[in-house]
C-alpha positions in Angstrom: -6.3 -29.7 -42.5 -3.0 -30.1 -40.5 -2.5 -26.3 -40.8 -5.9 -25.6 -39.3 -5.3 -28.1 -36.5 -1.9 -26.5 -35.7 -3.4 -23.0 -35.6 -6.2 -24.2 -33.3 -3.7 -26.0 -31.0 -1.5 -22.9 -31.0 -4.5 -20.7 -30.1 -5.6 -23.0 -27.3 -2.1 -23.4 -26.0 -1.5 -19.6 -26.0 -4.8 -18.9 -24.2 -3.9 -21.7 -21.7 -0.5 -20.1 -21.2 -2.0 -16.7 -20.9 -4.5 -18.0 -18.3 -1.7 -19.6 -16.3 0.4 -16.4 -16.5 -2.6 -14.3 -15.4 -3.3 -16.6 -12.5 0.3 -16.4 -11.3 0.3 -12.6 -11.6 -3.1 -12.3 -9.8 -1.7 -14.5 -7.0 1.5 -12.4 -6.8 -0.5 -9.1 -6.7 -2.8 -10.5 -4.1 0.1 -11.5 -1.9 1.8 -8.2 -2.3 -1.4 -6.4 -1.3 -1.6 -8.5 1.8 2.0 -7.9 2.6 1.6 -4.1 2.2 -1.4 -4.2 4.5 0.6 -6.2 7.1 3.5 -3.7 6.9 1.1 -0.7 7.2 -0.5 -2.3 10.2 2.8 -3.0 11.9 3.9 0.6 11.4 0.7 1.9 13.0 1.0 -0.4 15.9 4.7 0.4 16.4 4.0 4.2 16.3 1.2 3.8 18.8 3.3 1.7 21.2 6.5 3.8 21.0 4.5 7.0 21.6 2.6 5.5 24.5 5.7 4.1 26.2 7.7 7.3 25.4 5.0 9.4 27.1 5.1 7.1 30.2 8.9 7.3 30.5 8.9 11.1 29.9 6.1 11.5 32.6 8.2 9.3 35.0 11.3 11.4 34.0 13.4 8.3 33.9 13.9 5.0 32.0 15.7 1.8 32.7 18.4 0.6 30.4 16.4 -2.4 29.3 13.3 -0.3 28.5 15.4 2.2 26.6 17.0 -0.6 24.5 13.6 -2.2 23.8 12.2 1.2 22.8 15.2 1.8 20.5 14.7 -1.6 18.9 11.0 -0.9 18.2 12.0 2.5 16.7 14.7 0.9 14.5 12.1 -1.8 13.3 9.7 1.0 12.5 12.3 2.8 10.4 13.2 -0.5 8.7 9.5 -0.9 7.7 9.7 2.4 5.9 8.4 4.6 8.8 8.9 8.3 8.5 9.9 10.8 11.2 6.7 10.6 13.4 8.6 9.3 16.4 11.7 11.4 16.3 10.4 14.0 18.8 9.5 11.3 21.3 12.8 9.4 20.8 14.8 12.7 21.2 13.1 13.3 24.6 13.6 9.7 25.7 17.2 10.0 24.8 17.6 12.8 27.3 16.1 10.9 30.2 18.3 9.6 33.0 18.8 5.9 32.9 17.9 4.2 36.2 18.7 0.8 37.6 15.1 -0.5 37.7 11.5 0.2 38.2 
């Protein structure tokens, strides 16, 4: 009888442990999916913003030092998020712009 009780308790304990492990893994995977979505959203927003600002500065044919530094910071953040080379052309053109004292 003790052997049957031990087997039953072991089965219940292992299924309980399995349930806990699965709950932890599901929570972890859910968090990772959300983090991936946030990173993807930040990359899209950053690409859009850098392209828009870059076009504005290129159209004006000038950029202030502060604006250039901000744009470079956004570009570095985009690259750190795993961004690819979508912004290199804009940044190359912005790099060639004359830096002015203010707007």
